[in-house]
Short mmCIF file of the C-alpha atoms (twelve columns), coordinates in Angstrom:
data_MODEL
# 
_entry.id   MODEL 
# 
loop_
_atom_site.group_PDB 
_atom_site.id 
_atom_site.type_symbol 
_atom_site.label_atom_id 
_atom_site.label_alt_id 
_atom_site.label_comp_id 
_atom_site.label_asym_id 
_atom_site.label_seq_id 
_atom_site.Cartn_x 
_atom_site.Cartn_y 
_atom_site.Cartn_z 
_atom_site.pdbx_PDB_model_num 
ATOM 1   C CA . MET A 1   47.514 123.072 -41.117 1 
ATOM 2   C CA . LYS A 2   44.882 122.289 -38.671 1 
ATOM 3   C CA . ALA A 3   45.133 123.696 -35.356 1 
ATOM 4   C CA . ARG A 4   45.904 121.563 -32.406 1 
ATOM 5   C CA . VAL A 5   43.524 120.632 -29.632 1 
ATOM 6   C CA . LEU A 6   44.309 118.758 -26.779 1 
ATOM 7   C CA . SER A 7   42.013 117.062 -23.783 1 
ATOM 8   C CA . GLY A 8   42.246 114.352 -21.300 1 
ATOM 9   C CA . MET A 9   40.034 112.391 -19.211 1 
ATOM 10  C CA . ARG A 10  41.089 110.656 -15.523 1 
ATOM 11  C CA . PRO A 11  40.666 106.705 -15.950 1 
ATOM 12  C CA . THR A 12  37.647 105.800 -14.373 1 
ATOM 13  C CA . GLY A 13  36.522 102.608 -16.124 1 
ATOM 14  C CA . ALA A 14  33.645 102.032 -18.286 1 
ATOM 15  C CA . LEU A 15  31.597 106.149 -18.868 1 
ATOM 16  C CA . HIS A 16  28.408 107.097 -18.375 1 
ATOM 17  C CA . LEU A 17  26.318 109.133 -20.383 1 
ATOM 18  C CA . GLY A 18  27.319 112.403 -18.296 1 
ATOM 19  C CA . HIS A 19  30.620 111.633 -19.589 1 
ATOM 20  C CA . TYR A 20  29.422 111.170 -23.082 1 
ATOM 21  C CA . HIS A 21  27.069 114.330 -23.297 1 
ATOM 22  C CA . GLY A 22  29.684 116.535 -21.032 1 
ATOM 23  C CA . ALA A 23  32.753 116.005 -23.305 1 
ATOM 24  C CA . LEU A 24  33.078 112.747 -25.401 1 
ATOM 25  C CA . LYS A 25  30.358 113.760 -27.829 1 
ATOM 26  C CA . ASN A 26  32.287 117.008 -28.340 1 
ATOM 27  C CA . TRP A 27  35.649 115.369 -28.674 1 
ATOM 28  C CA . VAL A 28  34.093 113.441 -31.404 1 
ATOM 29  C CA . ARG A 29  32.954 116.415 -33.253 1 
ATOM 30  C CA . LEU A 30  36.446 118.436 -33.193 1 
ATOM 31  C CA . GLN A 31  38.420 115.210 -34.233 1 
ATOM 32  C CA . ALA A 32  37.155 116.084 -37.795 1 
ATOM 33  C CA . GLU A 33  38.105 119.930 -37.279 1 
ATOM 34  C CA . TYR A 34  41.399 120.063 -35.624 1 
ATOM 35  C CA . GLU A 35  44.374 117.920 -34.955 1 
ATOM 36  C CA . CYS A 36  43.627 116.461 -31.959 1 
ATOM 37  C CA . PHE A 37  45.349 114.575 -29.013 1 
ATOM 38  C CA . PHE A 38  43.278 112.785 -26.492 1 
ATOM 39  C CA . PHE A 39  44.953 111.450 -23.378 1 
ATOM 40  C CA . VAL A 40  44.391 109.113 -20.264 1 
ATOM 41  C CA . ALA A 41  45.422 111.320 -17.214 1 
ATOM 42  C CA . ASP A 42  46.551 108.082 -15.182 1 
ATOM 43  C CA . TRP A 43  48.936 110.665 -13.328 1 
ATOM 44  C CA . HIS A 44  46.266 112.899 -12.178 1 
ATOM 45  C CA . ALA A 45  44.125 110.344 -11.010 1 
ATOM 46  C CA . LEU A 46  47.188 109.784 -8.540  1 
ATOM 47  C CA . THR A 47  46.913 113.369 -7.492  1 
ATOM 48  C CA . THR A 48  43.461 112.118 -5.491  1 
ATOM 49  C CA . HIS A 49  43.512 108.436 -5.295  1 
ATOM 50  C CA . TYR A 50  47.439 108.039 -4.364  1 
ATOM 51  C CA . GLU A 51  46.777 105.163 -2.360  1 
ATOM 52  C CA . GLU A 52  44.511 103.019 -4.373  1 
ATOM 53  C CA . ARG A 53  46.247 101.273 -7.107  1 
ATOM 54  C CA . GLU A 54  42.771 100.017 -8.639  1 
ATOM 55  C CA . VAL A 55  41.949 103.523 -9.856  1 
ATOM 56  C CA . ILE A 56  44.659 102.875 -12.893 1 
ATOM 57  C CA . GLY A 57  44.884 99.498  -14.951 1 
ATOM 58  C CA . ASN A 58  41.855 98.050  -16.506 1 
ATOM 59  C CA . ASN A 59  40.101 101.079 -16.109 1 
ATOM 60  C CA . VAL A 60  42.523 102.615 -18.587 1 
ATOM 61  C CA . TYR A 61  41.605 100.462 -21.291 1 
ATOM 62  C CA . GLU A 62  37.874 100.288 -20.343 1 
ATOM 63  C CA . MET A 63  37.684 103.871 -20.836 1 
ATOM 64  C CA . VAL A 64  39.584 103.943 -24.141 1 
ATOM 65  C CA . ILE A 65  37.249 101.473 -25.493 1 
ATOM 66  C CA . ASP A 66  34.203 103.494 -24.561 1 
ATOM 67  C CA . TRP A 67  36.146 106.520 -26.424 1 
ATOM 68  C CA . ILE A 68  36.485 104.629 -29.678 1 
ATOM 69  C CA . ALA A 69  32.831 103.145 -29.418 1 
ATOM 70  C CA . ALA A 70  31.450 106.700 -28.945 1 
ATOM 71  C CA . GLY A 71  33.305 107.709 -32.223 1 
ATOM 72  C CA . LEU A 72  36.871 108.652 -31.582 1 
ATOM 73  C CA . ASP A 73  38.761 107.341 -34.823 1 
ATOM 74  C CA . PRO A 74  42.486 106.750 -33.991 1 
ATOM 75  C CA . GLU A 75  42.865 107.589 -37.944 1 
ATOM 76  C CA . GLN A 76  41.574 111.313 -36.948 1 
ATOM 77  C CA . CYS A 77  42.993 111.621 -33.708 1 
ATOM 78  C CA . THR A 78  46.019 110.580 -31.345 1 
ATOM 79  C CA . ILE A 79  45.094 108.512 -28.263 1 
ATOM 80  C CA . PHE A 80  47.679 108.253 -25.568 1 
ATOM 81  C CA . ILE A 81  48.571 107.384 -22.030 1 
ATOM 82  C CA . GLN A 82  50.080 110.310 -19.900 1 
ATOM 83  C CA . SER A 83  52.445 108.059 -17.943 1 
ATOM 84  C CA . ARG A 84  53.959 106.513 -21.083 1 
ATOM 85  C CA . LEU A 85  55.436 109.808 -21.395 1 
ATOM 86  C CA . PRO A 86  57.906 110.657 -19.219 1 
ATOM 87  C CA . GLU A 87  58.776 114.062 -21.116 1 
ATOM 88  C CA . HIS A 88  55.563 115.326 -19.519 1 
ATOM 89  C CA . ALA A 89  57.206 114.863 -15.767 1 
ATOM 90  C CA . GLU A 90  60.173 116.635 -17.108 1 
ATOM 91  C CA . LEU A 91  58.297 119.587 -18.467 1 
ATOM 92  C CA . PHE A 92  56.597 119.745 -15.265 1 
ATOM 93  C CA . THR A 93  59.740 119.670 -13.142 1 
ATOM 94  C CA . LEU A 94  61.097 122.729 -15.426 1 
ATOM 95  C CA . LEU A 95  58.278 124.556 -15.289 1 
ATOM 96  C CA . ALA A 96  57.948 124.027 -11.297 1 
ATOM 97  C CA . MET A 97  61.214 125.951 -11.204 1 
ATOM 98  C CA . GLY A 98  60.061 129.351 -12.445 1 
ATOM 99  C CA . THR A 99  56.405 129.055 -11.302 1 
ATOM 100 C CA . PRO A 100 55.228 131.109 -8.193  1 
ATOM 101 C CA . LEU A 101 53.688 129.162 -5.644  1 
ATOM 102 C CA . GLY A 102 50.907 131.831 -5.361  1 
ATOM 103 C CA . TRP A 103 49.671 130.954 -8.590  1 
ATOM 104 C CA . LEU A 104 48.924 127.085 -7.274  1 
ATOM 105 C CA . GLU A 105 47.006 128.430 -4.421  1 
ATOM 106 C CA . ARG A 106 45.032 130.710 -6.289  1 
ATOM 107 C CA . VAL A 107 43.134 128.087 -8.646  1 
ATOM 108 C CA . PRO A 108 39.609 128.061 -7.813  1 
ATOM 109 C CA . THR A 109 39.564 124.226 -7.755  1 
ATOM 110 C CA . TYR A 110 42.486 123.503 -5.039  1 
ATOM 111 C CA . LYS A 111 40.112 125.035 -2.386  1 
ATOM 112 C CA . ASP A 112 36.946 123.511 -4.177  1 
ATOM 113 C CA . GLN A 113 38.455 120.049 -4.115  1 
ATOM 114 C CA . MET A 114 40.427 120.289 -0.737  1 
ATOM 115 C CA . GLU A 115 36.345 120.856 0.638   1 
ATOM 116 C CA . LYS A 116 35.198 118.080 -1.232  1 
ATOM 117 C CA . LEU A 117 37.414 115.479 -0.809  1 
ATOM 118 C CA . LYS A 118 37.719 115.894 2.825   1 
ATOM 119 C CA . ASP A 119 37.830 112.271 3.499   1 
ATOM 120 C CA . ARG A 120 41.454 112.121 1.861   1 
ATOM 121 C CA . ASP A 121 45.009 113.282 2.821   1 
ATOM 122 C CA . LEU A 122 45.445 115.640 0.128   1 
ATOM 123 C CA . ALA A 123 48.068 117.904 1.856   1 
ATOM 124 C CA . THR A 124 50.812 116.791 -1.018  1 
ATOM 125 C CA . TYR A 125 52.881 118.358 -3.418  1 
ATOM 126 C CA . GLY A 126 51.229 116.266 -6.314  1 
ATOM 127 C CA . PHE A 127 47.999 117.710 -5.261  1 
ATOM 128 C CA . LEU A 128 48.999 121.521 -5.277  1 
ATOM 129 C CA . GLY A 129 50.937 120.850 -8.213  1 
ATOM 130 C CA . TYR A 130 48.423 119.165 -10.213 1 
ATOM 131 C CA . PRO A 131 47.273 122.157 -12.245 1 
ATOM 132 C CA . LEU A 132 50.970 122.807 -13.341 1 
ATOM 133 C CA . LEU A 133 51.045 119.021 -14.448 1 
ATOM 134 C CA . GLN A 134 47.939 120.051 -16.222 1 
ATOM 135 C CA . ALA A 135 49.744 123.119 -17.839 1 
ATOM 136 C CA . ALA A 136 52.703 120.569 -19.083 1 
ATOM 137 C CA . ASP A 137 50.301 118.318 -20.823 1 
ATOM 138 C CA . ILE A 138 48.746 121.137 -22.917 1 
ATOM 139 C CA . LEU A 139 52.346 122.875 -23.632 1 
ATOM 140 C CA . ILE A 140 54.139 120.002 -24.404 1 
ATOM 141 C CA . TYR A 141 52.054 119.490 -27.362 1 
ATOM 142 C CA . LYS A 142 51.885 123.475 -28.349 1 
ATOM 143 C CA . ALA A 143 48.033 122.819 -28.467 1 
ATOM 144 C CA . SER A 144 46.181 125.977 -29.513 1 
ATOM 145 C CA . PHE A 145 43.140 125.120 -27.884 1 
ATOM 146 C CA . VAL A 146 41.569 123.334 -24.814 1 
ATOM 147 C CA . PRO A 147 38.145 122.265 -24.716 1 
ATOM 148 C CA . VAL A 148 36.759 123.048 -21.243 1 
ATOM 149 C CA . GLY A 149 33.690 123.695 -19.267 1 
ATOM 150 C CA . GLU A 150 33.375 127.476 -17.538 1 
ATOM 151 C CA . ASP A 151 34.649 125.717 -14.100 1 
ATOM 152 C CA . GLN A 152 37.923 124.714 -15.819 1 
ATOM 153 C CA . SER A 153 38.954 128.184 -17.571 1 
ATOM 154 C CA . SER A 154 40.969 129.020 -14.678 1 
ATOM 155 C CA . HIS A 155 43.567 126.169 -15.478 1 
ATOM 156 C CA . VAL A 156 43.670 127.109 -18.954 1 
ATOM 157 C CA . GLU A 157 44.528 130.901 -17.901 1 
ATOM 158 C CA . LEU A 158 47.330 129.223 -15.494 1 
ATOM 159 C CA . THR A 159 48.657 127.625 -18.347 1 
ATOM 160 C CA . ARG A 160 48.666 130.642 -20.211 1 
ATOM 161 C CA . GLU A 161 50.422 132.045 -17.692 1 
ATOM 162 C CA . VAL A 162 53.223 129.491 -17.049 1 
ATOM 163 C CA . ALA A 163 53.833 130.066 -21.103 1 
ATOM 164 C CA . ARG A 164 54.031 133.643 -20.932 1 
ATOM 165 C CA . ARG A 165 56.485 133.546 -18.036 1 
ATOM 166 C CA . PHE A 166 58.669 130.553 -19.699 1 
ATOM 167 C CA . ASN A 167 58.754 132.508 -22.864 1 
ATOM 168 C CA . HIS A 168 59.557 135.706 -20.804 1 
ATOM 169 C CA . LEU A 169 62.524 134.177 -19.133 1 
ATOM 170 C CA . TYR A 170 64.077 131.739 -21.563 1 
ATOM 171 C CA . GLY A 171 62.738 133.110 -24.948 1 
ATOM 172 C CA . ARG A 172 65.729 135.196 -25.682 1 
ATOM 173 C CA . GLY A 173 69.101 133.021 -25.972 1 
ATOM 174 C CA . ALA A 174 72.530 134.415 -26.530 1 
ATOM 175 C CA . ARG A 175 71.888 134.194 -30.142 1 
ATOM 176 C CA . PHE A 176 68.259 135.862 -30.181 1 
ATOM 177 C CA . GLU A 177 69.456 139.153 -31.394 1 
ATOM 178 C CA . ALA A 178 71.538 137.641 -34.544 1 
ATOM 179 C CA . GLN A 179 68.650 135.023 -35.168 1 
ATOM 180 C CA . THR A 180 65.969 137.903 -35.233 1 
ATOM 181 C CA . ALA A 181 68.019 140.210 -37.817 1 
ATOM 182 C CA . ALA A 182 68.679 137.298 -39.986 1 
ATOM 183 C CA . ALA A 183 64.721 136.305 -40.114 1 
ATOM 184 C CA . ILE A 184 63.792 139.973 -40.892 1 
ATOM 185 C CA . ALA A 185 66.430 139.936 -43.620 1 
ATOM 186 C CA . LYS A 186 64.417 137.377 -45.224 1 
ATOM 187 C CA . LEU A 187 61.331 139.805 -45.561 1 
ATOM 188 C CA . PRO A 188 60.723 142.054 -48.509 1 
ATOM 189 C CA . LYS A 189 62.054 145.743 -46.960 1 
ATOM 190 C CA . ASP A 190 58.954 147.465 -46.969 1 
ATOM 191 C CA . ASP A 191 57.389 144.397 -45.146 1 
ATOM 192 C CA . ALA A 192 60.447 144.155 -42.741 1 
ATOM 193 C CA . ARG A 193 59.715 147.902 -42.132 1 
ATOM 194 C CA . TYR A 194 55.954 147.792 -41.540 1 
ATOM 195 C CA . LEU A 195 56.498 144.808 -39.000 1 
ATOM 196 C CA . GLU A 196 58.988 147.420 -37.086 1 
ATOM 197 C CA . ARG A 197 56.253 149.828 -37.027 1 
ATOM 198 C CA . GLN A 198 53.998 147.904 -35.686 1 
ATOM 199 C CA . ARG A 199 56.555 146.446 -33.122 1 
ATOM 200 C CA . LYS A 200 56.771 149.650 -32.025 1 
ATOM 201 C CA . ALA A 201 53.151 150.958 -31.918 1 
ATOM 202 C CA . PHE A 202 52.281 147.457 -30.094 1 
ATOM 203 C CA . GLY A 203 55.112 148.258 -27.505 1 
ATOM 204 C CA . GLU A 204 54.076 151.692 -26.856 1 
ATOM 205 C CA . THR A 205 50.263 151.340 -26.614 1 
ATOM 206 C CA . GLY A 206 49.434 147.431 -26.756 1 
ATOM 207 C CA . ALA A 207 47.204 148.294 -29.309 1 
ATOM 208 C CA . ALA A 208 45.590 144.949 -30.582 1 
ATOM 209 C CA . GLU A 209 45.287 146.270 -34.047 1 
ATOM 210 C CA . ALA A 210 49.345 146.896 -34.355 1 
ATOM 211 C CA . LEU A 211 49.536 143.279 -33.233 1 
ATOM 212 C CA . ALA A 212 47.083 141.959 -35.518 1 
ATOM 213 C CA . LYS A 213 48.760 143.796 -38.434 1 
ATOM 214 C CA . GLY A 214 52.409 142.295 -37.714 1 
ATOM 215 C CA . GLU A 215 50.771 139.184 -37.511 1 
ATOM 216 C CA . ALA A 216 49.259 139.301 -41.115 1 
ATOM 217 C CA . ILE A 217 52.881 140.330 -42.476 1 
ATOM 218 C CA . LEU A 218 54.133 137.206 -40.612 1 
ATOM 219 C CA . ALA A 219 51.181 134.949 -42.084 1 
ATOM 220 C CA . LYS A 220 52.223 136.171 -45.731 1 
ATOM 221 C CA . ALA A 221 55.892 135.376 -44.935 1 
ATOM 222 C CA . ALA A 222 55.086 131.633 -45.141 1 
ATOM 223 C CA . ALA A 223 55.071 131.902 -49.141 1 
ATOM 224 C CA . ILE A 224 58.903 133.380 -48.822 1 
ATOM 225 C CA . ALA A 225 61.464 130.528 -50.503 1 
ATOM 226 C CA . GLY A 226 63.753 129.610 -47.192 1 
ATOM 227 C CA . TRP A 227 61.121 130.854 -44.829 1 
ATOM 228 C CA . THR A 228 60.934 128.716 -41.594 1 
ATOM 229 C CA . ASP A 229 58.778 127.908 -38.365 1 
ATOM 230 C CA . ALA A 230 61.649 129.319 -36.530 1 
ATOM 231 C CA . ASP A 231 61.808 132.565 -38.581 1 
ATOM 232 C CA . ARG A 232 57.728 132.726 -37.750 1 
ATOM 233 C CA . GLU A 233 58.424 132.157 -33.759 1 
ATOM 234 C CA . LEU A 234 61.640 134.399 -33.390 1 
ATOM 235 C CA . LEU A 235 59.626 137.041 -35.268 1 
ATOM 236 C CA . HIS A 236 56.411 136.746 -33.433 1 
ATOM 237 C CA . GLY A 237 58.323 137.006 -30.199 1 
ATOM 238 C CA . HIS A 238 59.885 140.150 -31.685 1 
ATOM 239 C CA . LEU A 239 56.463 141.655 -32.723 1 
ATOM 240 C CA . ARG A 240 55.106 141.273 -29.032 1 
ATOM 241 C CA . GLY A 241 58.386 142.516 -27.442 1 
ATOM 242 C CA . SER A 242 59.150 138.969 -25.735 1 
ATOM 243 C CA . GLY A 243 61.349 136.344 -27.236 1 
ATOM 244 C CA . ARG A 244 61.163 133.325 -29.231 1 
ATOM 245 C CA . THR A 245 57.800 131.473 -28.296 1 
ATOM 246 C CA . VAL A 246 59.209 128.527 -27.188 1 
ATOM 247 C CA . LEU A 247 55.469 127.378 -25.781 1 
ATOM 248 C CA . VAL A 248 52.417 128.319 -27.212 1 
ATOM 249 C CA . GLU A 249 49.724 129.984 -25.192 1 
ATOM 250 C CA . PRO A 250 46.427 128.140 -25.524 1 
ATOM 251 C CA . GLN A 251 42.891 129.397 -25.878 1 
ATOM 252 C CA . ALA A 252 40.119 127.938 -23.827 1 
ATOM 253 C CA . LEU A 253 37.577 126.344 -26.557 1 
ATOM 254 C CA . HIS A 254 34.005 126.901 -25.155 1 
ATOM 255 C CA . THR A 255 31.542 124.578 -26.645 1 
ATOM 256 C CA . GLU A 256 28.339 123.897 -25.945 1 
ATOM 257 C CA . VAL A 257 28.052 121.220 -23.630 1 
ATOM 258 C CA . ALA A 258 24.866 118.819 -22.165 1 
ATOM 259 C CA . THR A 259 24.827 118.126 -18.450 1 
ATOM 260 C CA . LEU A 260 22.404 115.176 -17.633 1 
ATOM 261 C CA . PRO A 261 21.838 114.656 -13.583 1 
ATOM 262 C CA . GLY A 262 21.907 111.115 -12.208 1 
ATOM 263 C CA . LEU A 263 18.985 109.037 -11.608 1 
ATOM 264 C CA . ASP A 264 18.621 110.800 -8.061  1 
ATOM 265 C CA . GLY A 265 18.426 114.462 -9.139  1 
ATOM 266 C CA . ARG A 266 22.299 114.912 -8.139  1 
ATOM 267 C CA . LYS A 267 25.391 114.910 -10.216 1 
ATOM 268 C CA . MET A 268 25.807 111.712 -12.544 1 
ATOM 269 C CA . SER A 269 28.435 109.776 -11.026 1 
ATOM 270 C CA . LYS A 270 29.292 106.123 -10.517 1 
ATOM 271 C CA . SER A 271 30.491 106.840 -7.103  1 
ATOM 272 C CA . TYR A 272 26.759 107.766 -6.074  1 
ATOM 273 C CA . GLY A 273 25.244 104.607 -8.107  1 
ATOM 274 C CA . ASN A 274 23.242 106.750 -9.992  1 
ATOM 275 C CA . ALA A 275 24.549 106.644 -13.201 1 
ATOM 276 C CA . ILE A 276 23.534 105.050 -16.562 1 
ATOM 277 C CA . LEU A 277 26.395 103.538 -18.495 1 
ATOM 278 C CA . MET A 278 27.172 104.026 -21.926 1 
ATOM 279 C CA . ARG A 279 27.276 99.882  -22.309 1 
ATOM 280 C CA . ASP A 280 24.425 99.343  -20.160 1 
ATOM 281 C CA . THR A 281 21.854 96.895  -22.049 1 
ATOM 282 C CA . PRO A 282 18.405 97.980  -23.044 1 
ATOM 283 C CA . GLU A 283 16.640 96.118  -19.684 1 
ATOM 284 C CA . GLU A 284 19.425 97.528  -17.575 1 
ATOM 285 C CA . VAL A 285 18.143 101.418 -19.121 1 
ATOM 286 C CA . THR A 286 14.625 100.464 -19.046 1 
ATOM 287 C CA . LYS A 287 15.308 99.728  -15.246 1 
ATOM 288 C CA . LYS A 288 17.043 102.861 -14.401 1 
ATOM 289 C CA . VAL A 289 15.116 105.322 -16.098 1 
ATOM 290 C CA . ARG A 290 11.577 103.854 -14.907 1 
ATOM 291 C CA . GLY A 291 13.026 103.857 -11.316 1 
ATOM 292 C CA . MET A 292 14.436 107.596 -11.651 1 
ATOM 293 C CA . MET A 293 13.427 110.431 -9.326  1 
ATOM 294 C CA . THR A 294 10.606 112.357 -10.741 1 
ATOM 295 C CA . ASP A 295 8.956  115.993 -9.466  1 
ATOM 296 C CA . PRO A 296 8.246  115.322 -5.481  1 
ATOM 297 C CA . ALA A 297 4.782  117.053 -5.843  1 
ATOM 298 C CA . ARG A 298 3.593  114.270 -8.288  1 
ATOM 299 C CA . VAL A 299 2.474  112.017 -5.034  1 
ATOM 300 C CA . HIS A 300 -0.575 110.831 -7.196  1 
ATOM 301 C CA . ARG A 301 -1.057 110.023 -11.078 1 
ATOM 302 C CA . SER A 302 -3.558 112.704 -11.012 1 
ATOM 303 C CA . ASP A 303 -1.398 115.270 -9.240  1 
ATOM 304 C CA . PRO A 304 -0.215 118.088 -11.819 1 
ATOM 305 C CA . GLY A 305 3.567  118.284 -11.967 1 
ATOM 306 C CA . ASN A 306 6.415  120.760 -12.762 1 
ATOM 307 C CA . PRO A 307 8.767  119.320 -15.461 1 
ATOM 308 C CA . GLU A 308 11.514 121.934 -13.968 1 
ATOM 309 C CA . LYS A 309 11.569 120.321 -11.055 1 
ATOM 310 C CA . CYS A 310 12.257 116.866 -12.522 1 
ATOM 311 C CA . PRO A 311 15.433 115.093 -13.603 1 
ATOM 312 C CA . VAL A 312 14.040 113.599 -16.211 1 
ATOM 313 C CA . TRP A 313 13.105 117.047 -18.151 1 
ATOM 314 C CA . ASP A 314 16.692 117.184 -18.308 1 
ATOM 315 C CA . PHE A 315 17.117 114.233 -20.320 1 
ATOM 316 C CA . HIS A 316 14.182 115.444 -22.549 1 
ATOM 317 C CA . LYS A 317 16.120 118.374 -23.427 1 
ATOM 318 C CA . VAL A 318 18.690 116.420 -24.784 1 
ATOM 319 C CA . TYR A 319 17.112 113.674 -26.087 1 
ATOM 320 C CA . SER A 320 13.623 114.423 -27.302 1 
ATOM 321 C CA . ASP A 321 12.480 116.679 -30.175 1 
ATOM 322 C CA . GLU A 322 10.291 120.059 -29.904 1 
ATOM 323 C CA . ALA A 323 6.966  117.791 -30.459 1 
ATOM 324 C CA . THR A 324 7.864  115.453 -27.727 1 
ATOM 325 C CA . ARG A 325 9.221  118.287 -25.152 1 
ATOM 326 C CA . ASP A 326 5.680  120.074 -25.651 1 
ATOM 327 C CA . TRP A 327 4.060  116.679 -25.220 1 
ATOM 328 C CA . VAL A 328 5.879  116.054 -21.942 1 
ATOM 329 C CA . TRP A 329 5.207  119.780 -20.474 1 
ATOM 330 C CA . LYS A 330 1.679  119.820 -21.344 1 
ATOM 331 C CA . GLY A 331 0.980  116.020 -20.202 1 
ATOM 332 C CA . CYS A 332 3.003  116.960 -16.990 1 
ATOM 333 C CA . THR A 333 1.570  119.971 -15.833 1 
ATOM 334 C CA . THR A 334 -2.205 118.773 -16.661 1 
ATOM 335 C CA . ALA A 335 -1.447 115.683 -15.200 1 
ATOM 336 C CA . GLY A 336 -2.440 113.960 -18.348 1 
ATOM 337 C CA . ILE A 337 0.003  111.743 -18.671 1 
ATOM 338 C CA . GLY A 338 1.675  109.364 -15.637 1 
ATOM 339 C CA . CYS A 339 5.446  109.534 -15.193 1 
ATOM 340 C CA . LEU A 340 6.066  106.040 -17.012 1 
ATOM 341 C CA . GLU A 341 4.606  107.605 -20.094 1 
ATOM 342 C CA . CYS A 342 7.162  110.456 -19.811 1 
ATOM 343 C CA . LYS A 343 10.064 108.372 -19.422 1 
ATOM 344 C CA . GLN A 344 9.391  106.019 -22.399 1 
ATOM 345 C CA . PRO A 345 10.500 108.508 -25.294 1 
ATOM 346 C CA . VAL A 346 13.553 108.857 -23.023 1 
ATOM 347 C CA . ILE A 347 14.212 104.943 -22.717 1 
ATOM 348 C CA . ASP A 348 13.715 104.763 -26.253 1 
ATOM 349 C CA . ALA A 349 16.265 107.168 -27.430 1 
ATOM 350 C CA . ILE A 350 18.733 106.222 -25.043 1 
ATOM 351 C CA . THR A 351 18.958 102.838 -26.342 1 
ATOM 352 C CA . ALA A 352 18.583 103.682 -29.968 1 
ATOM 353 C CA . GLU A 353 21.967 106.037 -29.002 1 
ATOM 354 C CA . GLN A 354 23.448 103.201 -27.524 1 
ATOM 355 C CA . GLN A 355 23.325 100.473 -29.933 1 
ATOM 356 C CA . PRO A 356 26.294 101.189 -32.371 1 
ATOM 357 C CA . TRP A 357 28.403 101.839 -29.202 1 
ATOM 358 C CA . ARG A 358 27.290 98.325  -27.960 1 
ATOM 359 C CA . GLU A 359 28.244 96.407  -31.284 1 
ATOM 360 C CA . ARG A 360 31.634 98.420  -31.394 1 
ATOM 361 C CA . THR A 361 32.577 97.831  -27.501 1 
ATOM 362 C CA . ALA A 362 31.572 93.868  -28.444 1 
ATOM 363 C CA . GLN A 363 34.109 94.173  -31.148 1 
ATOM 364 C CA . TYR A 364 36.995 95.678  -28.846 1 
ATOM 365 C CA . LEU A 365 36.312 93.679  -26.001 1 
ATOM 366 C CA . ALA A 366 36.521 90.352  -28.144 1 
ATOM 367 C CA . ASN A 367 40.080 91.526  -29.363 1 
ATOM 368 C CA . PRO A 368 41.704 93.507  -26.390 1 
ATOM 369 C CA . LYS A 369 45.429 93.519  -28.116 1 
ATOM 370 C CA . GLN A 370 43.436 95.842  -30.964 1 
ATOM 371 C CA . VAL A 371 43.052 98.487  -28.059 1 
ATOM 372 C CA . HIS A 372 46.420 98.020  -26.652 1 
ATOM 373 C CA . TRP A 373 47.590 98.343  -30.314 1 
ATOM 374 C CA . ILE A 374 45.560 101.761 -31.135 1 
ATOM 375 C CA . VAL A 375 46.754 103.263 -27.511 1 
ATOM 376 C CA . GLU A 376 50.565 102.325 -28.204 1 
ATOM 377 C CA . MET A 377 50.436 103.593 -31.714 1 
ATOM 378 C CA . GLY A 378 48.738 106.830 -30.284 1 
ATOM 379 C CA . THR A 379 51.702 107.003 -27.748 1 
ATOM 380 C CA . GLU A 380 54.340 106.887 -30.287 1 
ATOM 381 C CA . ARG A 381 52.732 109.631 -32.265 1 
ATOM 382 C CA . ALA A 382 52.684 111.686 -29.081 1 
ATOM 383 C CA . ARG A 383 56.098 110.703 -28.194 1 
ATOM 384 C CA . THR A 384 57.507 112.529 -31.244 1 
ATOM 385 C CA . VAL A 385 55.930 115.534 -30.879 1 
ATOM 386 C CA . ALA A 386 56.848 115.702 -27.015 1 
ATOM 387 C CA . ARG A 387 60.666 115.056 -27.484 1 
ATOM 388 C CA . GLN A 388 60.725 117.713 -30.187 1 
ATOM 389 C CA . THR A 389 59.277 120.225 -27.695 1 
ATOM 390 C CA . MET A 390 61.424 119.272 -24.846 1 
ATOM 391 C CA . LYS A 391 64.618 119.866 -27.281 1 
ATOM 392 C CA . ASP A 392 63.198 123.171 -27.423 1 
ATOM 393 C CA . VAL A 393 62.436 123.699 -23.978 1 
ATOM 394 C CA . ARG A 394 66.394 122.231 -23.076 1 
ATOM 395 C CA . ASP A 395 67.702 124.770 -25.761 1 
ATOM 396 C CA . ALA A 396 65.986 127.728 -24.130 1 
ATOM 397 C CA . ILE A 397 66.951 127.009 -20.638 1 
ATOM 398 C CA . GLY A 398 70.347 125.671 -21.561 1 
ATOM 399 C CA . LEU A 399 70.406 122.333 -20.956 1 
ATOM 400 C CA . ASN A 400 71.604 121.107 -24.361 1 
ATOM 401 C CA . TYR A 401 75.392 120.581 -23.208 1 
# 
């Protein structure tokens, strides 16, 4: 059984190359290795743009089209819309009951966003609570991994803390001891005694080795007739000295991503007007790249430059092979080539990369109902998982009366 991965994006409409190389390219690779759930985070968009209805609507499907054009396969992954699943909001509400306020206030991106978006009124509960909504998005699918950059690691750690606290508060139901004893009775006697020794060792010393040995016994137990996932969860909680693992603690999945600057050297963003869109035509790409900012020290063609001070060099790192990069470095630092010559390999590489995207995009733009169907099917698949998790959560809290 594949481990589950979850990730999402706010709906911003058509995507640019920064989105592709910063996240989407990685998603395409992950879908072949994991059970992947990718969602449109439209509620998250409202945490900072609650006065602007236009951030939703068409932006959702425009973005999904670019996801599919880039290589996300609806047969390999689940694509869905956050707001179509009220279970996310229910779990968010229930988690909010037991999450300390200080946990949310200390999230690094909270103060950072408050500083960056001074022009917006962000003194709202929704903005303060968005990391907890993000935690609910992850926990409701019991995801094992969340692909994130270093700047988002704090959100995954908060999610782990929230899951840990929930399991501590609600993992021991009224019948926990009896259910645990019944699960242990299914193990061979030697394995049961060995598991108990490892549980005591982990409780006394916190030794990771003891935990690993105990988990190995539980992994072996999967072959026992009548063994269930519920048995495994019960005994995993018993081993750790907590309770049943109702919500899974996810791990941050740090993968190598490429960062592309915008045409002016700042972060690539449509709001800055410095982005190359995934579906730009070859003519648009040529015009944009030829007009890109370069090393300001190269005032004249005969002036030598420093590639490290030129945004175009960052594109060469992503798009050019070693021989081309060597040619660029030598030509720039000796004034052997001009900036337009330097940019041409980048233009050629981008347009070649975009060709299959444009072909697939045209197919879906001509048949938008196909995109809607893909999203609806993905949303229903996600709903099946979300509903089961909420049943487990309600049972644990005692809301099943």
